C-alpha positions in Angstrom: 0.2 0.1 -0.1 1.0 3.3 -0.6 2.5 5.4 2.6 -0.8 7.8 2.1 -3.2 5.0 3.2 -0.9 4.0 6.5 1.1 5.0 9.0 1.3 8.5 10.0 -1.3 10.2 7.4 -3.8 8.6 9.1 -3.9 10.1 12.5 -5.0 13.5 10.8 -8.1 11.4 9.6 -11.6 11.0 11.4 -11.5 7.7 13.3 -7.6 7.0 12.0 -9.4 6.2 8.5 -11.4 3.3 9.7 -15.1 2.5 9.7 -17.8 0.4 8.3 -17.8 -0.2 4.2 -20.6 1.0 2.5 -20.3 -1.9 -0.1 -19.3 -5.1 2.0 -20.3 -4.4 5.4 -17.0 -4.8 6.6 -16.4 -2.7 10.6 -13.6 -1.3 11.6 -11.8 -1.3 8.0 -9.7 1.2 6.8 -11.8 2.8 4.1 -9.3 5.1 2.3 -10.3 4.7 -1.3 -12.5 6.5 -3.2 -15.0 5.0 -5.6 -18.1 6.6 -7.7 -21.4 5.6 -7.4 -23.8 5.3 -10.9 -25.6 7.8 -9.6 -22.5 10.0 -9.3 -21.9 10.2 -5.3 -18.8 9.2 -3.8 -18.1 6.4 -1.4 -15.2 5.9 0.8 -14.6 2.0 0.2 -12.2 -0.9 1.6 -9.1 -1.8 0.0 -11.2 -5.3 -1.1 -14.1 -2.9 -2.6 -12.1 -0.2 -4.7 -12.3 -2.1 -7.9 -15.6 -3.5 -7.5 -19.0 -1.1 -10.0 -21.3 0.0 -7.6 
């Protein structure tokens, strides 16, 4: 992973970048990747869901 998704850069994000992924519903996981839905809304998703079509 890039250094922006681990370590000191996460301390400035809310909840250290962790939360529940809106796609796979995994809890306490890092949701750092932006994914755009068909409607045009941007979602923060986890590493597993960053390449999925929404």
